[in-house]
Predicted model as a PDB file, atoms N, CA, C, CB and O in Angstrom, pLDDT in the B-factor column:
MODEL        1                                                                  
ATOM      1  N   GLN A   1     130.597 132.745   7.056  1.00 57.00           N  
ATOM      2  CA  GLN A   1     131.443 131.356   7.105  1.00 57.00           C  
ATOM      3  C   GLN A   1     130.524 130.134   6.558  1.00 57.00           C  
ATOM      4  CB  GLN A   1     131.942 130.984   8.775  1.00 57.00           C  
ATOM      5  O   GLN A   1     129.757 129.432   7.218  1.00 57.00           O  
ATOM      6  N   THR A   2     130.868 130.062   4.908  1.00 58.00           N  
ATOM      7  CA  THR A   2     130.066 129.164   4.145  1.00 58.00           C  
ATOM      8  C   THR A   2     130.145 127.675   4.858  1.00 58.00           C  
ATOM      9  CB  THR A   2     130.604 129.161   2.588  1.00 58.00           C  
ATOM     10  O   THR A   2     131.257 127.148   4.840  1.00 58.00           O  
ATOM     11  N   VAL A   3     129.233 127.062   5.388  1.00 68.00           N  
ATOM     12  CA  VAL A   3     129.485 125.816   5.456  1.00 68.00           C  
ATOM     13  C   VAL A   3     128.561 124.202   4.780  1.00 68.00           C  
ATOM     14  CB  VAL A   3     129.572 125.918   6.768  1.00 68.00           C  
ATOM     15  O   VAL A   3     127.364 123.967   4.619  1.00 68.00           O  
ATOM     16  N   SER A   4     129.260 123.741   4.644  1.00 81.00           N  
ATOM     17  CA  SER A   4     129.008 122.424   4.180  1.00 81.00           C  
ATOM     18  C   SER A   4     127.874 121.675   4.387  1.00 81.00           C  
ATOM     19  CB  SER A   4     129.840 121.744   4.566  1.00 81.00           C  
ATOM     20  O   SER A   4     128.313 120.536   4.229  1.00 81.00           O  
ATOM     21  N   ARG A   5     126.492 121.545   4.682  1.00 86.00           N  
ATOM     22  CA  ARG A   5     125.463 120.765   5.365  1.00 86.00           C  
ATOM     23  C   ARG A   5     124.418 120.223   4.915  1.00 86.00           C  
ATOM     24  CB  ARG A   5     125.023 121.301   6.147  1.00 86.00           C  
ATOM     25  O   ARG A   5     123.824 120.985   4.152  1.00 86.00           O  
ATOM     26  N   SER A   6     123.828 119.040   5.076  1.00 87.00           N  
ATOM     27  CA  SER A   6     122.957 118.297   4.616  1.00 87.00           C  
ATOM     28  C   SER A   6     121.052 119.050   4.826  1.00 87.00           C  
ATOM     29  CB  SER A   6     123.381 116.851   5.447  1.00 87.00           C  
ATOM     30  O   SER A   6     120.827 119.693   5.851  1.00 87.00           O  
ATOM     31  N   ASN A   7     120.226 118.909   4.074  1.00 89.00           N  
ATOM     32  CA  ASN A   7     118.780 118.999   4.930  1.00 89.00           C  
ATOM     33  C   ASN A   7     118.321 117.795   5.789  1.00 89.00           C  
ATOM     34  CB  ASN A   7     117.561 119.206   3.914  1.00 89.00           C  
ATOM     35  O   ASN A   7     118.895 116.713   5.666  1.00 89.00           O  
ATOM     36  N   ASN A   8     117.593 117.915   6.404  1.00 92.00           N  
ATOM     37  CA  ASN A   8     117.486 116.899   7.496  1.00 92.00           C  
ATOM     38  C   ASN A   8     118.264 116.530   8.717  1.00 92.00           C  
ATOM     39  CB  ASN A   8     117.492 115.951   6.972  1.00 92.00           C  
ATOM     40  O   ASN A   8     118.194 115.502   9.390  1.00 92.00           O  
ATOM     41  N   THR A   9     119.138 117.748   8.883  1.00 94.00           N  
ATOM     42  CA  THR A   9     120.628 116.252   9.817  1.00 94.00           C  
ATOM     43  C   THR A   9     120.488 117.807  10.621  1.00 94.00           C  
ATOM     44  CB  THR A   9     123.096 115.336   8.685  1.00 94.00           C  
ATOM     45  O   THR A   9     120.569 118.940  10.146  1.00 94.00           O  
ATOM     46  N   TRP A  10     120.245 117.341  12.038  1.00 96.00           N  
ATOM     47  CA  TRP A  10     120.502 118.400  13.127  1.00 96.00           C  
ATOM     48  C   TRP A  10     122.175 118.949  13.517  1.00 96.00           C  
ATOM     49  CB  TRP A  10     119.852 117.701  14.485  1.00 96.00           C  
ATOM     50  O   TRP A  10     123.124 118.166  13.572  1.00 96.00           O  
ATOM     51  N   TYR A  11     122.246 119.926  13.679  1.00 95.00           N  
ATOM     52  CA  TYR A  11     123.840 120.297  13.753  1.00 95.00           C  
ATOM     53  C   TYR A  11     123.709 120.819  14.978  1.00 95.00           C  
ATOM     54  CB  TYR A  11     124.574 121.368  12.619  1.00 95.00           C  
ATOM     55  O   TYR A  11     122.606 121.205  15.365  1.00 95.00           O  
ATOM     56  N   GLN A  12     124.991 120.916  15.876  1.00 96.00           N  
ATOM     57  CA  GLN A  12     125.074 121.718  17.233  1.00 96.00           C  
ATOM     58  C   GLN A  12     125.425 123.106  16.951  1.00 96.00           C  
ATOM     59  CB  GLN A  12     126.161 121.131  18.252  1.00 96.00           C  
ATOM     60  O   GLN A  12     125.814 123.470  15.842  1.00 96.00           O  
ATOM     61  N   ASN A  13     125.316 123.725  17.755  1.00 96.00           N  
ATOM     62  CA  ASN A  13     126.359 125.135  17.946  1.00 96.00           C  
ATOM     63  C   ASN A  13     127.183 124.852  18.993  1.00 96.00           C  
ATOM     64  CB  ASN A  13     125.616 126.633  18.336  1.00 96.00           C  
ATOM     65  O   ASN A  13     126.694 124.639  20.103  1.00 96.00           O  
ATOM     66  N   THR A  14     128.600 124.812  18.772  1.00 96.00           N  
ATOM     67  CA  THR A  14     129.391 123.746  19.842  1.00 96.00           C  
ATOM     68  C   THR A  14     130.140 125.024  19.633  1.00 96.00           C  
ATOM     69  CB  THR A  14     130.103 121.886  19.508  1.00 96.00           C  
ATOM     70  O   THR A  14     131.257 124.666  20.005  1.00 96.00           O  
ATOM     71  N   THR A  15     130.232 125.959  19.373  1.00 95.00           N  
ATOM     72  CA  THR A  15     131.393 127.340  19.383  1.00 95.00           C  
ATOM     73  C   THR A  15     131.979 127.948  20.682  1.00 95.00           C  
ATOM     74  CB  THR A  15     130.693 128.672  18.747  1.00 95.00           C  
ATOM     75  O   THR A  15     133.081 128.364  21.039  1.00 95.00           O  
ATOM     76  N   GLY A  16     130.639 127.799  21.277  1.00 97.00           N  
ATOM     77  CA  GLY A  16     130.694 128.240  22.784  1.00 97.00           C  
ATOM     78  C   GLY A  16     130.506 129.904  22.584  1.00 97.00           C  
ATOM     79  O   GLY A  16     130.869 130.705  23.445  1.00 97.00           O  
ATOM     80  N   ARG A  17     129.930 130.263  21.410  1.00 97.00           N  
ATOM     81  CA  ARG A  17     129.134 131.994  21.816  1.00 97.00           C  
ATOM     82  C   ARG A  17     127.696 131.848  20.579  1.00 97.00           C  
ATOM     83  CB  ARG A  17     130.674 133.971  21.198  1.00 97.00           C  
ATOM     84  O   ARG A  17     127.519 131.104  19.614  1.00 97.00           O  
ATOM     85  N   PRO A  18     127.173 132.548  20.972  1.00 97.00           N  
ATOM     86  CA  PRO A  18     125.738 132.436  19.626  1.00 97.00           C  
ATOM     87  C   PRO A  18     126.111 132.288  18.412  1.00 97.00           C  
ATOM     88  CB  PRO A  18     124.758 133.761  19.371  1.00 97.00           C  
ATOM     89  O   PRO A  18     127.317 132.453  18.233  1.00 97.00           O  
ATOM     90  N   ILE A  19     125.382 131.988  17.355  1.00 95.00           N  
ATOM     91  CA  ILE A  19     125.751 131.848  15.728  1.00 95.00           C  
ATOM     92  C   ILE A  19     124.781 132.169  14.773  1.00 95.00           C  
ATOM     93  CB  ILE A  19     126.103 130.470  15.330  1.00 95.00           C  
ATOM     94  O   ILE A  19     123.772 131.469  14.859  1.00 95.00           O  
ATOM     95  N   GLN A  20     124.778 132.801  14.112  1.00 93.00           N  
ATOM     96  CA  GLN A  20     123.649 133.771  13.095  1.00 93.00           C  
ATOM     97  C   GLN A  20     123.829 132.636  12.187  1.00 93.00           C  
ATOM     98  CB  GLN A  20     124.095 135.639  12.365  1.00 93.00           C  
ATOM     99  O   GLN A  20     124.856 132.101  11.769  1.00 93.00           O  
ATOM    100  N   LEU A  21     122.346 132.349  11.940  1.00 89.00           N  
ATOM    101  CA  LEU A  21     122.487 131.307  10.458  1.00 89.00           C  
ATOM    102  C   LEU A  21     122.052 132.631   9.271  1.00 89.00           C  
ATOM    103  CB  LEU A  21     120.937 129.527  10.414  1.00 89.00           C  
ATOM    104  O   LEU A  21     121.504 133.690   9.577  1.00 89.00           O  
ATOM    105  N   GLY A  22     122.331 132.351   8.359  1.00 85.00           N  
ATOM    106  CA  GLY A  22     121.827 132.957   7.122  1.00 85.00           C  
ATOM    107  C   GLY A  22     121.165 131.725   6.132  1.00 85.00           C  
ATOM    108  O   GLY A  22     121.876 131.075   5.366  1.00 85.00           O  
ATOM    109  N   ILE A  23     120.169 131.578   6.225  1.00 82.00           N  
ATOM    110  CA  ILE A  23     119.513 130.504   5.502  1.00 82.00           C  
ATOM    111  C   ILE A  23     118.486 131.039   4.165  1.00 82.00           C  
ATOM    112  CB  ILE A  23     118.635 129.682   6.661  1.00 82.00           C  
ATOM    113  O   ILE A  23     117.494 131.745   4.348  1.00 82.00           O  
ATOM    114  N   GLY A  24     118.992 130.496   2.659  1.00 81.00           N  
ATOM    115  CA  GLY A  24     117.770 131.380   2.017  1.00 81.00           C  
ATOM    116  C   GLY A  24     117.158 130.011   1.908  1.00 81.00           C  
ATOM    117  O   GLY A  24     117.943 129.109   1.615  1.00 81.00           O  
ATOM    118  N   LEU A  25     115.628 129.626   2.129  1.00 80.00           N  
ATOM    119  CA  LEU A  25     114.883 128.182   1.786  1.00 80.00           C  
ATOM    120  C   LEU A  25     114.642 128.303   0.486  1.00 80.00           C  
ATOM    121  CB  LEU A  25     113.471 127.813   2.549  1.00 80.00           C  
ATOM    122  O   LEU A  25     114.907 129.236  -0.272  1.00 80.00           O  
ATOM    123  N   LEU A  26     114.179 127.402   0.311  1.00 77.00           N  
ATOM    124  CA  LEU A  26     113.228 126.846  -1.214  1.00 77.00           C  
ATOM    125  C   LEU A  26     111.549 127.064  -0.291  1.00 77.00           C  
ATOM    126  CB  LEU A  26     113.700 124.409  -1.915  1.00 77.00           C  
ATOM    127  O   LEU A  26     111.309 127.178   0.911  1.00 77.00           O  
ATOM    128  N   THR A  27     110.913 127.054  -1.149  1.00 76.00           N  
ATOM    129  CA  THR A  27     109.673 127.370  -0.769  1.00 76.00           C  
ATOM    130  C   THR A  27     109.171 125.628   0.101  1.00 76.00           C  
ATOM    131  CB  THR A  27     108.694 127.972  -2.375  1.00 76.00           C  
ATOM    132  O   THR A  27     109.753 124.546   0.024  1.00 76.00           O  
ATOM    133  N   ASN A  28     107.934 125.995   0.845  1.00 78.00           N  
ATOM    134  CA  ASN A  28     107.241 125.187   1.817  1.00 78.00           C  
ATOM    135  C   ASN A  28     108.434 124.764   2.704  1.00 78.00           C  
ATOM    136  CB  ASN A  28     106.380 123.922   1.157  1.00 78.00           C  
ATOM    137  O   ASN A  28     108.595 123.553   2.852  1.00 78.00           O  
ATOM    138  N   ARG A  29     109.338 125.662   3.346  1.00 84.00           N  
ATOM    139  CA  ARG A  29     110.397 124.649   3.575  1.00 84.00           C  
ATOM    140  C   ARG A  29     110.332 125.384   5.430  1.00 84.00           C  
ATOM    141  CB  ARG A  29     112.227 124.828   2.286  1.00 84.00           C  
ATOM    142  O   ARG A  29     109.530 126.236   5.812  1.00 84.00           O  
ATOM    143  N   TYR A  30     111.137 124.897   6.050  1.00 87.00           N  
ATOM    144  CA  TYR A  30     111.603 124.957   7.788  1.00 87.00           C  
ATOM    145  C   TYR A  30     112.858 125.208   8.080  1.00 87.00           C  
ATOM    146  CB  TYR A  30     111.433 123.665   8.594  1.00 87.00           C  
ATOM    147  O   TYR A  30     113.859 124.720   7.554  1.00 87.00           O  
ATOM    148  N   ILE A  31     112.749 126.382   9.374  1.00 90.00           N  
ATOM    149  CA  ILE A  31     114.373 125.810   9.987  1.00 90.00           C  
ATOM    150  C   ILE A  31     113.895 125.772  11.677  1.00 90.00           C  
ATOM    151  CB  ILE A  31     116.104 127.277   9.615  1.00 90.00           C  
ATOM    152  O   ILE A  31     113.310 126.738  12.167  1.00 90.00           O  
ATOM    153  N   ARG A  32     114.109 124.965  12.205  1.00 94.00           N  
ATOM    154  CA  ARG A  32     114.231 124.362  13.449  1.00 94.00           C  
ATOM    155  C   ARG A  32     115.229 125.119  14.853  1.00 94.00           C  
ATOM    156  CB  ARG A  32     114.802 122.985  12.992  1.00 94.00           C  
ATOM    157  O   ARG A  32     116.430 125.348  14.708  1.00 94.00           O  
ATOM    158  N   VAL A  33     114.863 125.269  15.489  1.00 96.00           N  
ATOM    159  CA  VAL A  33     116.288 125.588  16.320  1.00 96.00           C  
ATOM    160  C   VAL A  33     115.721 125.119  17.950  1.00 96.00           C  
ATOM    161  CB  VAL A  33     116.874 127.652  16.194  1.00 96.00           C  
ATOM    162  O   VAL A  33     114.547 125.324  18.262  1.00 96.00           O  
ATOM    163  N   GLY A  34     116.626 124.528  18.839  1.00 97.00           N  
ATOM    164  CA  GLY A  34     116.014 124.205  20.163  1.00 97.00           C  
ATOM    165  C   GLY A  34     117.102 123.473  20.934  1.00 97.00           C  
ATOM    166  O   GLY A  34     118.092 123.212  20.250  1.00 97.00           O  
ATOM    167  N   SER A  35     117.138 123.112  22.110  1.00 98.00           N  
ATOM    168  CA  SER A  35     117.654 123.071  23.583  1.00 98.00           C  
ATOM    169  C   SER A  35     118.677 121.277  22.427  1.00 98.00           C  
ATOM    170  CB  SER A  35     115.825 122.792  25.560  1.00 98.00           C  
ATOM    171  O   SER A  35     119.842 121.064  22.091  1.00 98.00           O  
ATOM    172  N   SER A  36     117.545 120.607  22.285  1.00 98.00           N  
ATOM    173  CA  SER A  36     117.982 118.897  21.558  1.00 98.00           C  
ATOM    174  C   SER A  36     117.165 118.860  20.179  1.00 98.00           C  
ATOM    175  CB  SER A  36     117.313 117.248  22.715  1.00 98.00           C  
ATOM    176  O   SER A  36     116.341 119.644  19.710  1.00 98.00           O  
ATOM    177  N   THR A  37     117.698 117.662  19.709  1.00 97.00           N  
ATOM    178  CA  THR A  37     116.678 117.050  18.338  1.00 97.00           C  
ATOM    179  C   THR A  37     115.166 116.670  18.903  1.00 97.00           C  
ATOM    180  CB  THR A  37     117.422 115.363  17.566  1.00 97.00           C  
ATOM    181  O   THR A  37     114.498 116.014  18.104  1.00 97.00           O  
ATOM    182  N   GLY A  38     114.614 116.944  19.997  1.00 97.00           N  
ATOM    183  CA  GLY A  38     113.565 116.445  20.351  1.00 97.00           C  
ATOM    184  C   GLY A  38     112.983 117.284  21.057  1.00 97.00           C  
ATOM    185  O   GLY A  38     112.039 116.739  21.629  1.00 97.00           O  
ATOM    186  N   SER A  39     113.102 118.710  21.392  1.00 98.00           N  
ATOM    187  CA  SER A  39     112.591 119.774  21.567  1.00 98.00           C  
ATOM    188  C   SER A  39     113.168 121.077  21.027  1.00 98.00           C  
ATOM    189  CB  SER A  39     112.455 119.776  22.704  1.00 98.00           C  
ATOM    190  O   SER A  39     114.296 121.569  21.057  1.00 98.00           O  
ATOM    191  N   TYR A  40     111.875 121.503  20.471  1.00 97.00           N  
ATOM    192  CA  TYR A  40     112.628 122.841  19.374  1.00 97.00           C  
ATOM    193  C   TYR A  40     111.129 123.542  19.002  1.00 97.00           C  
ATOM    194  CB  TYR A  40     113.709 122.101  17.475  1.00 97.00           C  
ATOM    195  O   TYR A  40     109.909 123.378  19.036  1.00 97.00           O  
ATOM    196  N   VAL A  41     112.040 124.303  18.685  1.00 94.00           N  
ATOM    197  CA  VAL A  41     110.542 125.520  17.696  1.00 94.00           C  
ATOM    198  C   VAL A  41     111.131 125.870  16.491  1.00 94.00           C  
ATOM    199  CB  VAL A  41     110.025 127.413  18.508  1.00 94.00           C  
ATOM    200  O   VAL A  41     112.348 125.977  16.341  1.00 94.00           O  
ATOM    201  N   THR A  42     110.129 126.087  15.454  1.00 91.00           N  
ATOM    202  CA  THR A  42     109.592 125.712  14.298  1.00 91.00           C  
ATOM    203  C   THR A  42     110.084 127.571  14.349  1.00 91.00           C  
ATOM    204  CB  THR A  42     107.780 124.809  14.088  1.00 91.00           C  
ATOM    205  O   THR A  42     109.428 128.253  15.136  1.00 91.00           O  
ATOM    206  N   ILE A  43     111.033 128.185  13.642  1.00 84.00           N  
ATOM    207  CA  ILE A  43     111.816 129.292  13.559  1.00 84.00           C  
ATOM    208  C   ILE A  43     110.691 129.999  12.427  1.00 84.00           C  
ATOM    209  CB  ILE A  43     113.565 128.968  13.077  1.00 84.00           C  
ATOM    210  O   ILE A  43     109.941 130.960  12.597  1.00 84.00           O  
ATOM    211  N   VAL A  44     110.847 129.316  11.477  1.00 78.00           N  
ATOM    212  CA  VAL A  44     109.941 129.955  10.513  1.00 78.00           C  
ATOM    213  C   VAL A  44     109.753 128.606   9.234  1.00 78.00           C  
ATOM    214  CB  VAL A  44     110.763 131.617   9.876  1.00 78.00           C  
ATOM    215  O   VAL A  44     110.384 127.550   9.192  1.00 78.00           O  
ATOM    216  N   THR A  45     108.435 129.200   8.070  1.00 77.00           N  
ATOM    217  CA  THR A  45     107.765 128.037   7.729  1.00 77.00           C  
ATOM    218  C   THR A  45     107.465 129.104   6.212  1.00 77.00           C  
ATOM    219  CB  THR A  45     106.307 127.332   8.975  1.00 77.00           C  
ATOM    220  O   THR A  45     106.666 130.030   6.353  1.00 77.00           O  
ATOM    221  N   THR A  46     108.199 128.885   4.706  1.00 77.00           N  
ATOM    222  CA  THR A  46     107.729 129.455   4.278  1.00 77.00           C  
ATOM    223  C   THR A  46     106.731 128.990   3.289  1.00 77.00           C  
ATOM    224  CB  THR A  46     108.447 130.052   4.110  1.00 77.00           C  
ATOM    225  O   THR A  46     106.595 127.790   3.053  1.00 77.00           O  
ATOM    226  N   GLY A  47     106.110 129.801   2.771  1.00 71.00           N  
ATOM    227  CA  GLY A  47     105.218 129.171   1.405  1.00 71.00           C  
ATOM    228  C   GLY A  47     105.298 129.181   0.236  1.00 71.00           C  
ATOM    229  O   GLY A  47     106.197 128.396  -0.065  1.00 71.00           O  
ATOM    230  N   GLY A  48     104.893 129.601  -0.591  1.00 68.00           N  
ATOM    231  CA  GLY A  48     105.153 129.862  -2.196  1.00 68.00           C  
ATOM    232  C   GLY A  48     106.013 131.177  -2.310  1.00 68.00           C  
ATOM    233  O   GLY A  48     106.756 131.156  -3.291  1.00 68.00           O  
ATOM    234  N   ASP A  49     106.106 132.560  -1.378  1.00 64.00           N  
ATOM    235  CA  ASP A  49     106.952 133.337  -1.886  1.00 64.00           C  
ATOM    236  C   ASP A  49     107.870 133.427  -1.913  1.00 64.00           C  
ATOM    237  CB  ASP A  49     106.921 133.988  -1.790  1.00 64.00           C  
ATOM    238  O   ASP A  49     108.219 133.654  -0.754  1.00 64.00           O  
ATOM    239  N   TYR A  50     109.423 133.393  -3.094  1.00 60.00           N  
ATOM    240  CA  TYR A  50     110.136 133.825  -2.766  1.00 60.00           C  
ATOM    241  C   TYR A  50     110.640 135.054  -1.778  1.00 60.00           C  
ATOM    242  CB  TYR A  50     110.256 133.719  -3.497  1.00 60.00           C  
ATOM    243  O   TYR A  50     111.613 134.864  -1.049  1.00 60.00           O  
ATOM    244  N   SER A  51     109.863 136.462  -1.782  1.00 54.00           N  
ATOM    245  CA  SER A  51     110.414 137.298  -0.420  1.00 54.00           C  
ATOM    246  C   SER A  51     110.742 136.404   0.804  1.00 54.00           C  
ATOM    247  CB  SER A  51     109.244 138.390   0.139  1.00 54.00           C  
ATOM    248  O   SER A  51     111.546 136.761   1.665  1.00 54.00           O  
ATOM    249  N   GLU A  52     110.226 135.487   0.830  1.00 56.00           N  
ATOM    250  CA  GLU A  52     110.393 134.727   2.734  1.00 56.00           C  
ATOM    251  C   GLU A  52     111.723 133.632   2.134  1.00 56.00           C  
ATOM    252  CB  GLU A  52     108.288 133.353   3.657  1.00 56.00           C  
ATOM    253  O   GLU A  52     111.970 132.532   2.628  1.00 56.00           O  
ATOM    254  N   GLU A  53     112.327 134.147   1.181  1.00 60.00           N  
ATOM    255  CA  GLU A  53     113.689 132.978   1.481  1.00 60.00           C  
ATOM    256  C   GLU A  53     115.077 133.522   2.437  1.00 60.00           C  
ATOM    257  CB  GLU A  53     114.459 132.536  -0.242  1.00 60.00           C  
ATOM    258  O   GLU A  53     116.124 132.887   2.559  1.00 60.00           O  
ATOM    259  N   ALA A  54     114.764 134.865   3.063  1.00 63.00           N  
ATOM    260  CA  ALA A  54     116.132 134.881   3.579  1.00 63.00           C  
ATOM    261  C   ALA A  54     115.614 134.829   4.988  1.00 63.00           C  
ATOM    262  CB  ALA A  54     117.159 136.197   3.147  1.00 63.00           C  
ATOM    263  O   ALA A  54     114.471 135.223   5.221  1.00 63.00           O  
ATOM    264  N   ASN A  55     116.421 134.345   5.978  1.00 75.00           N  
ATOM    265  CA  ASN A  55     116.152 134.121   6.905  1.00 75.00           C  
ATOM    266  C   ASN A  55     117.216 133.577   8.188  1.00 75.00           C  
ATOM    267  CB  ASN A  55     115.296 133.512   6.514  1.00 75.00           C  
ATOM    268  O   ASN A  55     117.772 132.479   8.166  1.00 75.00           O  
ATOM    269  N   CYS A  56     117.339 134.421   9.108  1.00 83.00           N  
ATOM    270  CA  CYS A  56     118.452 134.523   9.760  1.00 83.00           C  
ATOM    271  C   CYS A  56     118.037 134.391  11.318  1.00 83.00           C  
ATOM    272  CB  CYS A  56     119.166 135.821   9.349  1.00 83.00           C  
ATOM    273  O   CYS A  56     117.976 135.438  11.964  1.00 83.00           O  
ATOM    274  N   PRO A  57     117.719 133.037  12.024  1.00 88.00           N  
ATOM    275  CA  PRO A  57     117.805 133.342  13.160  1.00 88.00           C  
ATOM    276  C   PRO A  57     119.118 132.719  13.986  1.00 88.00           C  
ATOM    277  CB  PRO A  57     116.584 133.025  13.625  1.00 88.00           C  
ATOM    278  O   PRO A  57     119.888 131.829  13.623  1.00 88.00           O  
ATOM    279  N   ILE A  58     119.106 133.351  14.992  1.00 92.00           N  
ATOM    280  CA  ILE A  58     120.311 133.467  15.955  1.00 92.00           C  
ATOM    281  C   ILE A  58     120.334 131.625  16.699  1.00 92.00           C  
ATOM    282  CB  ILE A  58     119.899 135.037  17.394  1.00 92.00           C  
ATOM    283  O   ILE A  58     119.218 131.120  16.820  1.00 92.00           O  
ATOM    284  N   VAL A  59     121.304 130.938  17.047  1.00 96.00           N  
ATOM    285  CA  VAL A  59     121.361 129.845  17.667  1.00 96.00           C  
ATOM    286  C   VAL A  59     121.764 130.202  18.668  1.00 96.00           C  
ATOM    287  CB  VAL A  59     121.941 128.918  17.209  1.00 96.00           C  
ATOM    288  O   VAL A  59     122.342 131.288  18.708  1.00 96.00           O  
ATOM    289  N   PRO A  60     121.593 129.344  19.952  1.00 97.00           N  
ATOM    290  CA  PRO A  60     122.455 130.115  21.159  1.00 97.00           C  
ATOM    291  C   PRO A  60     123.115 129.103  21.547  1.00 97.00           C  
ATOM    292  CB  PRO A  60     121.702 130.832  22.439  1.00 97.00           C  
ATOM    293  O   PRO A  60     122.790 128.203  20.772  1.00 97.00           O  
ATOM    294  N   VAL A  61     123.877 128.693  22.313  1.00 98.00           N  
ATOM    295  CA  VAL A  61     125.135 127.897  22.042  1.00 98.00           C  
ATOM    296  C   VAL A  61     124.744 126.615  22.609  1.00 98.00           C  
ATOM    297  CB  VAL A  61     126.526 128.492  22.703  1.00 98.00           C  
ATOM    298  O   VAL A  61     123.771 126.507  23.356  1.00 98.00           O  
ATOM    299  N   ASN A  62     125.552 125.557  22.236  1.00 98.00           N  
ATOM    300  CA  ASN A  62     124.639 124.124  22.630  1.00 98.00           C  
ATOM    301  C   ASN A  62     123.542 124.106  21.978  1.00 98.00           C  
ATOM    302  CB  ASN A  62     124.164 123.919  24.115  1.00 98.00           C  
ATOM    303  O   ASN A  62     123.153 123.028  21.528  1.00 98.00           O  
ATOM    304  N   HIS A  63     123.222 124.608  21.891  1.00 98.00           N  
ATOM    305  CA  HIS A  63     121.570 124.235  20.985  1.00 98.00           C  
ATOM    306  C   HIS A  63     121.972 123.838  19.535  1.00 98.00           C  
ATOM    307  CB  HIS A  63     120.310 125.847  20.786  1.00 98.00           C  
ATOM    308  O   HIS A  63     122.982 124.058  18.867  1.00 98.00           O  
ATOM    309  N   TYR A  64     120.559 123.028  19.239  1.00 97.00           N  
ATOM    310  CA  TYR A  64     120.526 122.082  17.888  1.00 97.00           C  
ATOM    311  C   TYR A  64     120.303 123.163  16.737  1.00 97.00           C  
ATOM    312  CB  TYR A  64     119.143 120.807  17.885  1.00 97.00           C  
ATOM    313  O   TYR A  64     120.368 124.342  17.088  1.00 97.00           O  
ATOM    314  N   TYR A  65     120.077 122.910  15.552  1.00 95.00           N  
ATOM    315  CA  TYR A  65     119.155 123.483  13.932  1.00 95.00           C  
ATOM    316  C   TYR A  65     119.423 122.804  13.000  1.00 95.00           C  
ATOM    317  CB  TYR A  65     119.438 124.931  13.239  1.00 95.00           C  
ATOM    318  O   TYR A  65     120.511 122.400  12.588  1.00 95.00           O  
ATOM    319  N   GLN A  66     118.117 122.621  12.541  1.00 94.00           N  
ATOM    320  CA  GLN A  66     118.159 121.947  11.363  1.00 94.00           C  
ATOM    321  C   GLN A  66     116.786 122.913  10.356  1.00 94.00           C  
ATOM    322  CB  GLN A  66     117.866 120.075  11.753  1.00 94.00           C  
ATOM    323  O   GLN A  66     115.896 123.654  10.773  1.00 94.00           O  
ATOM    324  N   THR A  67     117.206 122.406   8.682  1.00 89.00           N  
ATOM    325  CA  THR A  67     116.288 122.992   7.953  1.00 89.00           C  
ATOM    326  C   THR A  67     115.581 121.338   6.592  1.00 89.00           C  
ATOM    327  CB  THR A  67     117.315 124.647   7.148  1.00 89.00           C  
ATOM    328  O   THR A  67     116.040 120.219   6.368  1.00 89.00           O  
ATOM    329  N   ASN A  68     114.372 122.077   6.068  1.00 88.00           N  
ATOM    330  CA  ASN A  68     114.718 120.754   5.407  1.00 88.00           C  
ATOM    331  C   ASN A  68     114.567 121.245   3.637  1.00 88.00           C  
ATOM    332  CB  ASN A  68     113.443 119.320   6.006  1.00 88.00           C  
ATOM    333  O   ASN A  68     114.039 120.467   2.842  1.00 88.00           O  
ATOM    334  N   GLY A  69     115.015 122.395   3.261  1.00 82.00           N  
ATOM    335  CA  GLY A  69     115.039 123.125   1.918  1.00 82.00           C  
ATOM    336  C   GLY A  69     115.849 124.100   1.964  1.00 82.00           C  
ATOM    337  O   GLY A  69     115.267 125.098   2.387  1.00 82.00           O  
ATOM    338  N   TRP A  70     116.797 124.262   1.755  1.00 78.00           N  
ATOM    339  CA  TRP A  70     117.968 125.287   1.320  1.00 78.00           C  
ATOM    340  C   TRP A  70     118.070 125.404   0.231  1.00 78.00           C  
ATOM    341  CB  TRP A  70     119.200 125.089   1.643  1.00 78.00           C  
ATOM    342  O   TRP A  70     117.658 124.603  -0.607  1.00 78.00           O  
ATOM    343  N   ARG A  71     118.897 126.893  -0.069  1.00 74.00           N  
ATOM    344  CA  ARG A  71     119.250 127.011  -1.463  1.00 74.00           C  
ATOM    345  C   ARG A  71     120.797 127.232  -0.857  1.00 74.00           C  
ATOM    346  CB  ARG A  71     118.394 128.340  -2.520  1.00 74.00           C  
ATOM    347  O   ARG A  71     121.807 126.593  -1.152  1.00 74.00           O  
ATOM    348  N   ASP A  72     120.649 128.392   0.128  1.00 75.00           N  
ATOM    349  CA  ASP A  72     122.120 128.997   0.507  1.00 75.00           C  
ATOM    350  C   ASP A  72     122.113 129.091   1.613  1.00 75.00           C  
ATOM    351  CB  ASP A  72     122.590 130.239   0.043  1.00 75.00           C  
ATOM    352  O   ASP A  72     121.097 129.427   2.221  1.00 75.00           O  
ATOM    353  N   TRP A  73     123.703 128.713   2.430  1.00 79.00           N  
ATOM    354  CA  TRP A  73     123.219 128.354   3.579  1.00 79.00           C  
ATOM    355  C   TRP A  73     124.922 129.242   4.582  1.00 79.00           C  
ATOM    356  CB  TRP A  73     122.828 126.247   3.584  1.00 79.00           C  
ATOM    357  O   TRP A  73     126.071 128.998   4.214  1.00 79.00           O  
ATOM    358  N   THR A  74     124.715 129.831   5.325  1.00 81.00           N  
ATOM    359  CA  THR A  74     126.096 130.398   5.808  1.00 81.00           C  
ATOM    360  C   THR A  74     125.706 131.132   7.468  1.00 81.00           C  
ATOM    361  CB  THR A  74     126.748 131.769   4.465  1.00 81.00           C  
ATOM    362  O   THR A  74     124.741 131.704   7.977  1.00 81.00           O  
ATOM    363  N   GLU A  75     127.162 130.686   7.912  1.00 86.00           N  
ATOM    364  CA  GLU A  75     126.984 130.547   9.665  1.00 86.00           C  
ATOM    365  C   GLU A  75     127.505 131.876   9.824  1.00 86.00           C  
ATOM    366  CB  GLU A  75     127.971 129.200  10.670  1.00 86.00           C  
ATOM    367  O   GLU A  75     128.450 132.007   9.046  1.00 86.00           O  
ATOM    368  N   PHE A  76     127.364 132.603  10.290  1.00 86.00           N  
ATOM    369  CA  PHE A  76     127.981 134.132  10.992  1.00 86.00           C  
ATOM    370  C   PHE A  76     128.325 133.499  12.363  1.00 86.00           C  
ATOM    371  CB  PHE A  76     126.665 135.695  11.184  1.00 86.00           C  
ATOM    372  O   PHE A  76     127.484 133.012  13.120  1.00 86.00           O  
ATOM    373  N   ARG A  77     129.550 133.556  12.576  1.00 84.00           N  
ATOM    374  CA  ARG A  77     130.142 133.484  14.112  1.00 84.00           C  
ATOM    375  C   ARG A  77     130.989 134.420  14.065  1.00 84.00           C  
ATOM    376  CB  ARG A  77     130.856 132.162  14.652  1.00 84.00           C  
ATOM    377  O   ARG A  77     131.666 134.691  15.056  1.00 84.00           O  
TER     378      ARG A  77                                                      
ENDMDL                                                                          
END                                                                             
């Protein structure tokens, strides 16, 4: 499902089941996933290579996710 999202905003997975993200990142950007907005891990940090742009982390139920620079953003629910 294509979703309307904004950079630097935390979103919570409230679907009741894990979701997978499909995010095409711009260069020098990251994706974070965590149990809260203050407790997270950086899943991926891209460099200057466009081959790094396809990123598909799993977001557990009730967890949060954020990115700071993306081209395409899809949630697989």
